[in-house]
Each structure stands twice: as C-alpha cells, then as structure tokens.
N, C-alpha and C positions, 0 to 999 in steps of 0.2 A: 555295144556302145549306146545304141538308141535306147535300150531298156534301162541301162544305168543312168543315162541323162534324164530319162523320164522320172525314175525314182527320186533322183536328187532334186528335180524340180518340184515334185510333190511334197518332199520333206522340207523344202526351204520355207521358213516362216514369212508370211506377208505382214504388212503393217497392221498392228492391233490384234494379231492372232497369237495365242499362247500355245507353245509346243508342249504337249503332254506325252511323256514316255513312261516306260515301266520303272524308270529310275527316279525321275524328277516329278514329284506330285505336290510341290509346294507353291507358294504364291509367286507371281511373276517377278522377275528380276527388275529392280529399279534402274534408273539411268546411271547410278553410281556403282552398279554391280552388286548391290546388297539388297536383301529383302527387308521389308518393314518389320519392326518388332511386334510380336503377337503375344498378348497377355493370355495366360492360362488360368491363373487363380490369384486372388488377393486375400490376405488375412486382415479383414477389416477391424477385427477386435484388438489387433496388436497395439495400435497407437492409443486405444482407449484404456487398455489394461496395463500398459507398460510405458515407461519413459525411455525413448530410444536414444542411446548414447553413441553408437557407431554402427555402420552398415558394411556388409561385404557381399560380393557376388561370387557364387560358387557353382561349379558344374555338379552334376549328379550322375552316379552310375546306375543305369536302368537296364531292364531287359526289354525285348521287343514289344511285348504286349503292353508294357507300361508306357512306352513311347507313344503307341497308338492311342491309348486312353488319354494321355496328356494332350495330344493333338485334338481330341474330341472335347477337351475342357473338363474331364471328369476327375478333378483333383480337389481335395478339401484340406486346407492348411489350418483350419480353426484350432484343432487340438494338438497341433504339432509342436515339437521342440527339438533342440539339437543338443548333443552331448559329445564331449571329447573323450575317447577311450583308446588306449594303446597307440597314441600318436596319430589317430585318425579322427575326423569329425563325422558324426553320424546323424542323419535326419530320422527322427523317431515319430511314430504315431501320425504320420501324414497318410491320408487315405487316397489311394489311386484305384479307382474302380476297375474291375476286370473288363477286358475287351469283349464286346458283345458277340462277335462272329468267330471267336477263337475257341477251339475245343478245350475241355476242362484239363486235359493232360498238360497243355502248354500254358495254362493260366498262371498268374503270379499271386503271391500273398498280398492282399490289399494294403496292409499296414506294416509290412516288414521294414526293418531298419535298412536305410539306403545310405551308401557312402557318399559324402560330399567331397568334391575335388577342389582342394585349396592348396595354396603354397604352404610350405612348412612353417615359414615365419608367421603366417596368418593363423595357423593352428596353434602355435606356441602363444601368440598374443591372446587368442580366445581363451585358452586354458588358464593362463595366468590371471586374466581379468575375472573369470568365473571363480577361481580358487581364492583370490585375494579379497574381492569385493562382494562375493556372493551374488553375482549377476546371473542372468538367464540369457540363453541364446534362442531366439524365436525366428521362425520363417515369416517373412513379410510378404513375399510375392513369388510367383512362379511364371516363367515366360520363355518363349523361344526368341533368341537374339537375332541379329541381322544375318548371321551365318546359319540360321535355322538349328542352333544347338540349344538344348534345354538348360536354363539357368535358374537358380534359386537365390533370391535376395534374402540374406539372413542378417540379424541385428543383435548386437549386445544391448541388453535392456535391463532396466530396474523396475520391479513391480510397483504399481501405484496402489496407495491405500484409498479409502473412501474420500478423504479430503482432497487428495491429488486429482481424483477423477472429477470431483465437483469443480475444482479450479480449472481443469481443462475445459469443461463444459461452459463455465462462466467466461473464460477467455475467448472461446469460439463464438459465443453469443455476442460478446462485446465487440469483437472484430466484425461480425456480421452487421451489427447495428451501426458501427462506424462507417462501414462501406455503404450501407443504405443511406445514411445521412449525407455522405459525400456525394453519392449519386443524385439524391434529391436536390442538394445544393447546386450541383453542376447543371442539372436539368433546368432548374428554375432560372439560373443565370443565362443559359442558352435560350430559354423561351422569352426572357425579358431582358435583352441586352441593354436597354436604355433605363432599366430600373436603377434606383438609388443604390450606391455602394453600401455594403454592410457597415455598421457603425464602428467608430474608433473607441475602444474601451481602455481606460486608464486604471491601473492598479496603484494604490498608495499603501505601502506595506511597512510594517515594523521589522526588526530583525528577529531571529530565533526560528528553530525548526518547527515548533508547534504552531507558529504564526504563518510561516511561508509555505511549508509543504502542502497544506490543504488547498492552497491557491493554484498549485501546478496543474492538477487535472482540469480545473475550471478554465485556466488559460488555454489548455489543449482543446477543450470542448468549444470555446469561443473561436479559436483559430479554425477548427473544423467547419464552423459555420461561416467562414470567410471574413471574420472581424480582424481588424488591425488591433494589436494589443501592445501598449507601452507600459512597462513595469518599473515604477519608482521604488527604490528600497535603500536601506542603510548599507553603504558599500565600504565604509572604513570606520575605524574606531577600535576600542579595546575588546571587542566581543568575538574575535577569532572566527571559528567555523560557523558561528551564528550569523555572520554578515552575508550579504548577497552581492557577489561580484563575480567576474569571470574566472576567478581562481578558486572559489569555494564550491562545495557540493551543491549548496542551495542555489547559487547563481547559475551553475551549469544545468541544474534541473529546470530552472525557469526558462533559460535560453533553449534547451532541448524541447520544451513545450511549444515554442514558437513565438515568444515575446521578445520585444526590443527592450533591453535592460538599460535603465537610467539611474544615476545617483542623484540624491538631493543636493541642490546647490548650496555652497557655503553662504554664510550671512554676508550681505553687501550693504554697508551702512548708507550707501548712496541711494539704494532703492527706497528706503523709508527712514530718514534720520530721526524721526520721532519715536521709533519703536525701541531702540536700544536702551534709552534711559528708563523705560517703564518695565523692563524685565528684571524680575527679582526671584531668585530661587531656581532650583534645578528644572522643575517642570516648565517654568516660563522660558527658560533658555532654549527649549526646543522650538519655541515660536520664532526664534531668530531666523529659521529657514523658510518661514512662510512667504515673505516677499519674493525670494528667489523661486520658490515652488510656483507661485502664481504667475511669475514671468515665464517660466518654462511651460506651464500648461497653456498659457495664451499663445505661445509660439509653435505649438504642435500642429503638424499638418498630416492628415486632415484634422480639423478641430475635434476634440474629444466630445463624445455624446453622453457618456456615463462614467462615473467613478466607482470602483470597487475598493473598499478600504478596510483597515484594521481598526475596530472600535476602541482600542486601548490608547490611541493617539488622537487628541482633540484637534490638532492642526489639520487632519485630513478632511473631516466633514466641513470644517470651517472653510478650507480652500474651495471645496465643491460648492458650498453655499454662496461664497463670494462671487463665483463665476456663474451661478445660476444653473449648475449641472445637477441632474438627478443622481443620487448616490446610494450605494448598497453597501452595508457592512457585512462582512463575512465573520460570523461569531465563532470564535475558537473554543467555546465552552458550552455547557448544556443549556444556557438561556439566562435571562436576567434574574430569575428567582434564585438560581444557584450561587450567584455572586452578590446578592443584595447586601450582605453583611460586610463585604470588603469595599463597597462603594462609598468610602468616607471622604468628604471633600477637604481640601485645605481651607484654612480660614479665608473667608471671602475677600478680605483685604489683600491677601497674597496673590489673588488672581485679578485684583482691581486694575492693575496696569494694562494687562493684555485685554481685559474686557473693555476698558475705556477706549483703547486704541482700535479694536475691532469695530466698536460702535461708531466712533468718529470717522474712521476712514472707509469702512465698508458697510455700515448700517447693519451689522450682524451682532446679535446679543449672544455672548458666550453661554449664558445660562439656558438659552433655548436649545443648545446642543447637549446639555447635561454637563456634569463635572467629571474630571478624571478620577479613576480608582486609585486611591492611595492605599495600596494593599499592605505595605510593610510599615506599620505605624505603631509599634509598641513603645516601650520605655526608651529604647535606643534602637540602633539599626546597623546592619552590616555596612562597612565602609564603601562598598560599591553602589549603594543605594542612598544617595545623599538627600533623602526627603526630610523636611522638617517634621518633628514629632507633632502628632495631632493631639491637641488638648481635649480633655473630657468634655469641655463646654462647647466643642465645635458644633455647627449646625447639623440637623439630621442628615442621614446619608442621601446622596443624590446619585442618579444612574451614570453608567458609562455613556459614551457618546454613540449610542445606537442611532441608526438612520430614522428620519421621519418619513422616509419613503418605503424602504424594504430592508429587512435583515434576514440573511440566509444563515440558518443555524445548522451546523454540520452534525446533526444527530437525528434521532427518530422521535416521533411523537411520544413514544413510551418514556424516553429519557428527557424530554423537553421540560424545563423549569420555567413556568410563566411568571409574569410580573407579580410581585408580592408586597410592594410598598406603595404608599400613596404617591411618593415622588415618581416612581416608575409609571404608575397608572396615569399620572398627570400628563406625561409626555408621549406615551405609547399605548396602543391597544393590541389585542391578540392578532389583528389583521396585519400588523407591521412585521410579524415574524413568520417565516416559512421554514419548516424542517425539510431538509433535502437528503438526510442520511450522510454517510461518509462520502467525501468527494473522491476518495481513492477507489480505483477499480482494480480487479484482479489482473487485467491486462496491463495496467499502468502502475502496479503496486511496487515495482522495483525502481531503484534510482538508476540514472544513466550509467552505462557500464564504466565510463571513465571516472565516475564520481562515487562508485560503490566503496563501502568499507573504508571510510576516511581514517579509521584508526590504524591503518597500516596492514590490514588483512584480517579476514575472519574465516575461521575453519568451518565453513558450512558443510564440507564433506564429512567432518567428524560428527556433526549432528545427524546427517543422513545415515551414516554408518550405524549410529546408535539406534535409530528408528528401524533400519533394516534388520538389526539384530533382535528385534522384538521388544526393545526397551520403551518405556513410557517417557516421552520427552516433555519436560516442564521448563517454561521460560519464567524467570523471576526478575522483574524490573520494578524499581521503586521510583522512577522518574528523576528528572534533572534538578528538582528543588532540593530534596534531601541529600542527593549525592553530589550536588554542586553548589548552588547559590547559598544554601543554608547549612552547608556541611559543618562549618565551624561556629555557627551562630545559633542561639537558643530559638527553638521553633515558636516560643511565645512572643518573640519580637516580630514574627511574620504577620499572622492574622489572628489576633487574640480572640476575637469572637468565634472564629472557626475552631481554634484549638479547644476552646471551652465547649463547643458543641460536640466535639469528638471525644470528650472525657466523661466517663460514667459517674464520676464523683470526685470530691476533693481529695479523697484518700487513695485514689487510683495511681499507683506508682510502679515503676519497674526499675530494677538496678538502683534503687534509692532516689529516683527522679520522677517527677510528673512529666506529662507530655509537653507542657509549656516550658519546663526546665531543660528538657532534652535538646541537644544540638542535632542537626541532621545526622552527624556521625553516630551519636548515641542511638538514634532510632534505627539507622541502617544495621548497626551491630546487634541491636535487639532482635530485628527480624532475621538476620543471617544466622544467629545462634540457634534459633528455633528451626530454621530451614535445614541447617546442618544436622540437627538432632532428628528431624523428621525423615530426611532422605539419605543422609550420609551413609556410605558403604553398601547401599542396596544395589543388587545386580539387575533389578528390574526397572530402575529409574535413572534417567540421565537429565541433569539440571544445567541449563544455560543461565549463568548468573551475570546480569548487567551491572557493572560497577560505576558507570558514568565516565565523563571525559577525563577525570583525574586518574583513571585506571585502577586496576586491582591493588597495586602497591599502596596507593594512597588510602583506599577504602579499608584495607585490611590492617592499616597501622593501628596498633593498640588492641587488636582483636586477639583474644587469648585462645582461640580455637583454630586449628589448622583446616585448610580447605580439603574436604573429602575427595577421594579419587574419582568419584562419579559426578563431580561438578566441573564445569568448564567456565572459569571466570574470565570475563572480557571487559574492556573499557566500553567502547561504543558498540552496541549490538545492532545489526541491520534488522530491525524488528519485523519489517514487512517481508523479508526473506525467510526469517526463522519461523514465524507464526504458522505458515502452511505445514510445517513439519511437527508441530506441537500437539500434544494431547490435552494440555492445560496451561493456563497463563495466570501466574501469581503477579498481580499488578497493583499499583497505587491507585488506579481508578481514574486517571485523567481521561477526558472525553475522547481524545484521539486514540489512546490505547484501547479503550472499550470498543469503539467503533471498528478499529482494525481487527480486534478479536472476533467481532461479529462477521466482518468481511470474510474471514477465513474459518468461521464457524468453530471457534475454540472456546470451551467453557472457562469461567473466570473464578479466581479467588481474589477478592478485592480487599486490600489493606490501606484504607484512606488516611490522609494526614489533614489536609485542609482544602479550601477552594471547592470547586465543583466535584472533587473526588468523593466527598461525603454524600452528596446527592446521588452520584452515580453508583456508589456502593449500596445505598438503600434501594435504588431502583433495580439494580442487578439482582439483589437478593429477593426482592418482592416478585420479580418476574421469573424467578427460577433459573436464571442464566448462570448461576454459580453460587458461591458462598461469600457472604459479607462479613468481614471482621471489623465492623464498626466498634468503636471503643477498643482499639487494638491492644492497649496495655492490659485489659482485662480478658479479652476473648482469644487472643492469639497465643496458643501454646503449641509445642511440638506435636503432641498427640492430635490436637484439633486440626492442625495444618495437614498432617499425614492422612487423617481420616477424610478431610474435605477433598484433598487431591486424589485420593483413591476413588472416591465417588465420582469426581469429574472425569477421571481417565477410564472409567469402566466402559469396555468396548461392547457390552451387551446391547441388544436391540431395545431394551426397555429403559435405557439410561434417561431419566427425566431431564437432566441438565442438557444433554445433547439435543433432545427433542425440543426443548424450549429455545435453545440457541438457534436451531434450524428455523423455527417459526419466526424468531426475532430477525434473523438474517434475511428471510424472505420478505418480511415487512420493511426492512431497511432498503432492500432492492426496489421495492415499490415506491419508495420516496423519490427515486429518480436519480440521485447522485449528481455528478457533474453535468450530465446532459440536461437534467431538469433545472439545475441552477443557471445554466447558460440560457435556457429558454426564458426564465423569469427575468434575467438581466435584460435581455433583448425586448421582452414585453414591456418592461419599465421604460425603455427608450421610446417605444411606440405609443405608450399610454401613460405618461407620467402623472396625469391628473387622477387616474384611477387609484394610484398608490398614495398620493400625497394626503 
C-alpha cells in the first residue's frame, strides 16, 4: 500500500506541470478541455491565383509517417488540387515529406493521392459545381484542430486572369492606403484634441449619372479625412433614375459614401420678390432656386468652408461667390478645349434680367462667371430641351462656369484639353486646372449592393462563363446621348460645329444620310449592323451590347438584322462591373468611359459622335491605347471593326495596345484620383489666396 501510494503521489500533476506519457505527446489541455489549433501549412498563392467562392473543412486519411511529418510542418500545398472520382474526393499533388527517423520500408509516397473525408452531400455539391461551372477545388490550409485531428481547408475557386490579379492588387493597396490615412487622421486628432475641426464641404450638383457618380469617391475621401459633407442635388422632376434622392441608385451611392443628402428648395417669392419678373427663358428659370439655396447654405451648421460644384449650372458658382466661399468645379469632360465649340451663349439680352438682379442685390457680375453652354442649338431642338435657337449673329462663344479658384479635371494630362479661345484665356490660366485622373477606384468601382443593376438584374455570371470558356469578351456601348436623348432627333440639331468636325466631307453618307441628318437611332443601327457582321456567330467572341435605358426592344425597332446568338443585349449595363471581365471596349469615347477603361486596363475602339468624344478618340489613337474611328461614316466597316478588335484582344506579350494601356493606367494612378482631389480641396480651404 505504501508503494502504491508513493507511485500515485509521484504521478499526480502539480500546478503548472505537464504530464507526458507514451500516449499523450501533444500540447497541454486548455481550461475548456481542448487544445489550441495548430497550423501546419498555408497555400498563400491560392487567393492570388483564384477567386474563392466556397470553403469546406475535410478530414484526410493518412498513414503514420505522414502524421508525424505533418506534426513537424513538412507539408507543401502550393501545387495541390482536389478531384472527385468514384464518389470520393481526393487530394492530389500535395507534398508531405518523408519522416526523418523512420526506415525506408515503412516510408510513404510523398505525393500520393490522399482520400478526403467529407459528407456525401458535400462531395455531390463539389462535383456538380466543378462539372457545371468549370470550377477548381484547391487546398487552402492544413492544420490540427482542437481535438488534435488533421484537417484540410479546401475551396471551390475560379481561376483569375491577369486583369483579375491586377484588380486584387489594386484593391489591397487601396485598402492599405485607406487604413493608413484613417490611422494618420486618428493619430493627429488624438495628438491635437483642441485643433480646429475638419472643414464642412458642400457639393452643389446637377442630375445625371455622368455628373453625380464621379463625385461619390471624392465624398468618401473627404469623409475619410473627417470632413462633414452636405450634398445638394436635383431630387425630383421628370428625369427618373438620373435624379438624386433616397430612392434612386445615385442617391443611395451618395449616402453610402457618407454625405448628408439635401434637395434644392423650391422658389419662394417672399425671399426676393424682384427676381421673378426678371426671369425669361428656360435657363433663367433655374435661377428661381438661388434665393432658397442661399438661405439653406447660410443656415448650415457648421458653416460651409468650401463648395464643390458642377460647372454646367451657373447658379452654383454664383451662390458660392455671393457667400464669399472658395469653390471648386469638378469637370466631367476632358477640359475647356474639348468643349469650346459648344460654349455658345444666349443673346446677352436674354440673360440681362438675372445679370442685373445679381449685380444689384449681391454685387456679382454674371459675365465674370462665364456664360452657360447652350449645346443643343441647331435649327430646331428636341421637345425636352426648350432652349431658344441661337442666331448666327450671336456673340462669340464664352466659357462654361469654371472656377476662378480651382477646377479638378477627371482625366489625365495626356487627355487634358487646355484653353483654346481668347474668351477662355481671358478668365482662366492653366494653373486653374488640375488633372486628378478618374475618381473611381478599383475598391470603390461597384455601386452599393442594394443599388446595383437598376434595370432589374444583369446576368454577370453569363459574362464570367463566357470568359471562363476562353472567349474574348467585348463590351459595346455608345452612350446615353445617341441611345436616349437624341434617339429620335437629328444629330445635326445637337452640336452642329462638332458634327461638322466629325465629318470627312460633304459627300460622306451612310444609308443615304449624312451624320448631321442621322437621328441617334440611325447612328445606333449603323454601328450595330457592322458589329453584327464583324462578330456575329463567332464561337471565340462574346459581345455585351448596351442598348440604353429604353432597352433592347426600343433600340432594335426597325433594325432589319437579328441579334446574333453570341451577343447579350441589355438595357442598362453595370459598366464598372463588366469592364474587369472584358478584353476590349467599343465605346463612344465619353471621358468617363475612357477613364474607366484605363482603370481596368482595357484597350479601346472609339466611335465618337460629338462633344469631348472627338478629342478623346484622337488622343486614344495617338497614344496607342486603341483604334480611333474618327469620321465613322467613312472609317467604320465590319472588316475594320473585326480587325481592330482582334488586335486589341491579342493575348500575346507583345500586344502594343495592352502595353500602352498599362503605361497610361500607371500614369493615371500617379495623378492621385479621389485622394489627391480631396487634398487639393482641403488645401484650397487652408490657402485660398494661393489659388485665387
């Protein structure tokens, strides 16, 4: 008994002592009765080379020497993969080194197939996903769980192409930079708690996706720097999804970025009874809202420090000037030079009423702000644009209302169009304009989840499936002007000077019409027929066709050619979601589309109509970023489009278009984007005299 008691006493563990026996050789048991998880190996290349869709935890059938090697961490998952065969899932090509102290007779094959232990329903799911969608099963990690059993984490994954990998890197770097900026901001606030609060930034914006969406990343960047942001925008009227309120995609995007959304106040005659009698014409009617806007801006708390505005609306810089606030225009085109020929003023007497009222009540001269762009000024006009016709004897063109402080141009120096008229040079210098590149970022390039695909749903998986099948994916989008605003109106009524600049000669005609005589519908059908002939029925090409808000049924009305089976016709295309999947982009050449193509490094085929599209087409062609179809009625044929797109889609290392696009995209990233724009806005607040 004494010997037995002594043995029991010796074997009883004391506090802080681990009992080691011939059976238990693992880590000490925790307070909960389980051991901590021990990592054995991690496949660090998996998330770089694959898009992870679903993950599973599986056991694995091993022999004794394999278990010992796993405990020593001698496992390599890098080249491994899984396959389903005969109702079982097997781990292939995973290297488990031989155990160092075991004889060769008992050693194992280092890369033998090893059976994974999964439930039957999991194996069925894996096999169906692999067979139907062409996915891959990759091992992600290997570890001993809390019960000291070896587990392998496997994942259903889709392989990434070069563009996907670049997007992942850009997103990671953007997230890292955002975290760094947030850390710096919080550290500065903690170090100087008595410092002045960040400024209150006010946005004054027009309606329309092309005007609103570039502002969203800037709002987010300002909010990341601690600024309060109030966002005034058109919230009601006949413009549908182009409005900015809590029910539209644009409004939800603005709110998601962190801004407080406000609507422009309706006209109140009691605020200024002298204004109403002086208003004459459509443009002047917009000034009805100025007294209410001034009252709202004066009532904001804290008081606004700077105004960011859309240069297409003269009321915005006027409000900032009246209140003595520095103001920044966010230019949604390539610069003043690209729009000089559309900056046609109304007759001066038509603006006399508003000009006199501003001068008398606020001592602000309207002409010091420039005159509005009357872009749609031909012999007649669409019914939704009730501008008076501009007589040939009108005064020389004057600029849009760019800021006399700072203008942020959402393009690169390569695409910037500087001042080119005396009227522009009289009001501005090159120092007033700063190129910041696209304000969209890869990490923020998608709309909010509840605002995506406002057209009722977009089959993005169908585009991914075409790409995964090895097809070249081409996006074809001609913009909202020809597919919407001027769909039923002659293009010559839009911007006659630009239509003339895009015509190679008076005899240049297609389908019996000149470009000026064509309606938007005629031009869309002209392009679509050539695209159908160039790509229709090809097994190696998949085309996403953007038809505009009217939808495919409206656009195809009167078109005598059927949609080829390898085309997917859509109304509204989520362009920022589709471009990362594309090999080429056939576009009208609007500045936003060109910059978004560079963001996702996609070569271009540009078919311009008017506006800054012509300038952008010339610059893209000269820089080797793609093919320009300037003078489209003469240059755009089915053979030319097919040849150009084949060159753009060439996956070879020596593709000059892709090399040029990569260089231009790198240059655009160096412009700074939304972060640089936010820094310039805040620097203007600190040093307004430097910019004035």
